[in-house]
N, C-alpha and C positions, 0 to 999 in steps of 0.2 A: 470308600466315598468317591474316589476319582474314577472317571470313565475308563481310563487306562490303568488297570489295577497295578499298584506298586509305584506309579509315577506321581510325583507331587504336582499340585496345581501351580502353574508358572504365572507369577504376578509381576506386573510393571506398576510402579508407583509414580504418579505425576502430580507435583505440587511445587509452587514457586518459593515456598518458605522452607529454606534449607534445614532448619532445626527440626521442624515438624516432619519433613520428608525423611531425614536420617533417623529420627526416632521411630517412625512407622516401619521403616526398613528393618531396623534392629528388632522391633517387636515381632514382625512377621518371620524373620529368620529363625526365631526360636520356636516356630509353630510347626507341628507335625502336619504332613500332607501339603505344605505350602513352600514354594521356592521363589524367592524374590530374584528375578532375572535381570532387573535393571531399575533405574529411577531417572526421571526427567524433570526439568524445571519449568517447562512451558509446553503448550500444545505443539509447537513446531518441532521441538526436541522429541516429544512423544511420538510424532509421526515417523521420525527417523528410527527410533528404537523399536517401535511396533513392527516396522518393515524388517529390521535386522533380527529381532529377538523372537517374534511371533508368540507373544504371551497368551495364556488362556484367558486371564482376567486383567483388565487395566483399572486401577483405582485413579479416578480423575478429579482434580480440583476444577473449579469453574473460572474464577477470576485470576488470570495469569497474563504476563506480558507476551508480546509478539504474536501469539495465537491463543485465544482463550479456550476454555474447556468445551463450550458448546460447539465451536467451530471444529475442534479436534474430534469430538464425538461424532459429528456429522460426517467428517471425512473418513474416520476409521470404520464407522458402520457401513459406509458405502464401499470402501476398498477392501476391508477385511471383516465381512459380516459374521465370521465364525468367532471373532474375539468379543467376549463379554465386557461391557463397560459399566463399572459401578462408580457413581458419583460420590465423592467423599468431600464435603465442603461445610463451611460454617453458615452458608446462606439457607434460610428456611422460607423465603418469600415465594409466593405463587408463581411469579414470572420466571425466576431461576429454575424452579422445579419443572414447570411446564416446558420451557425451552429445552432442558436437558432430556426430558422424556420423549418429546416429539423428534428430537435429533437422533435418537437411537439408544439412549442409555437403558440398561437392564434394571437399574435400581438407583435409589437416591438415599444417602445416609449422611446425617449431620455428624460433625467431628466430635461431638460430646459422647458418641456411642462408646460403650466400654469394649475392652479387648475381646472378651468371649463372644459378645454379640457380633462384632465385626468379623471375626473368624468364621462364625456360623453363616453370616450373610455372604461372605466371599465364596464359601463352599456351595451354598444354595444357588448363588448367581452362576457359578461354573456349571452346575447341574441343570441350569435352565429352569429352576424352581422358584425364583424370586417372584413374589406375588404382587399384583397390582392392587394396592390398598384402596378402600373406599375414600380415604383422605385425598389421594391423587385423583380419583374419579371426580370428586367434588370440585377440584381445581379445574379440571377439563370442562366440566359443566359451566363453571363460572366464566371461563374464557369464551365459551360458545353461546352463552345465554343472550348476549347483546348482538349476535350475528346470526344470519340465516344458516342453519345447519345444512350442510351439503346433502343433497338427495342421495338416498341409498339405493335408488332404482337401478343404478348401474352395477351394483354389487349383488351377485346371486349367491347367497349363502344357504346351505341346507339347514333344516331345523336342528340337526345335531350340532352343526357348527355354531349356530346362534346360541344354543344352550351352553356350549363350551365357552364362548365369549362372555356370556353372562356370569359364568362361574369364575372365570379369570378376573373379571372386573369386581367380583365379590370377594376376591382374595384367596380363591382355592388354588392349591398346588396340583400338579399333574396326577399324583397318586389319589388325592381327594376327589378330583374330577372323575377319574376312572371308577372309583367306588360309588360315587353319586349316580352316575348314569349307566353303571353296569357294563363297562367296556374295559379292555386292557390298557395299560399305560402306553403300549406301542401304538394302539389304535388312537389314543389321545394325541400322541406325537404326530401321527399321520394326518389327523384332522388339523392340527396346528400348522403343519406344513402347507396344507391347502388354504387355510385361512390367511397365512402370511402372503401367499402368492396372490390371492384375490384382493387383499387390502393393500398390497405392495408395501409391506413392512418387513422388518428383520427380526423382531423380537415379540414376545408375549406382551410386554409392557406397551410397546408401540401399537400392537394390535388392539389392545384394550382402549388406548387413547383414541385411536382412529375410529373404533366401533362406537364409542361414546360420542365423539365429534359428529359422526354421521347419523346418530340417532338409532343405530342398530341395536344397542342395548341401553338400558337406563339404570 
């Protein structure tokens, strides 16, 4: 499963509720292919530990003292773009989800998720396969419906890139995209790299958010 065969996915847990944080750490420590390398109680502490521990995936709560999750996501995504951030929170409202996604989170999970689902999502996030659900697309559309959508004239995407963005927004994973448009997974990844550069984003989720916001896909 892991990109580096034989090496566990290194996870940092960030949550200000000590009991929940310690429980999650205990749960993940008993999981094959995952290694908890640290835990933090707020965004400021998370930044320090990210710099020191270089985790593969960071599980991030949103409402925390000193520095909240959205601020931490924005900073980590900018300074350490290779680190995947998975929001794990009790908030399900549009504003929290939207802010987390546009700040650079790779995915958004509510705390009622069960153990097996969470483990599967962590592994998918690490592999870069977390999909952008139609639910999140609807949130972005609601956010932009009352504003003028930024012109897409300054973004020159190829027809293939536009098709890939449409599939991402529709919930397709890289393997499914490859099969749908008859190209290899490596070619999909190459197109994604080009898309990220053109849209000035760091992840497939952010690319989908930006594409929908600009009206490049619907």
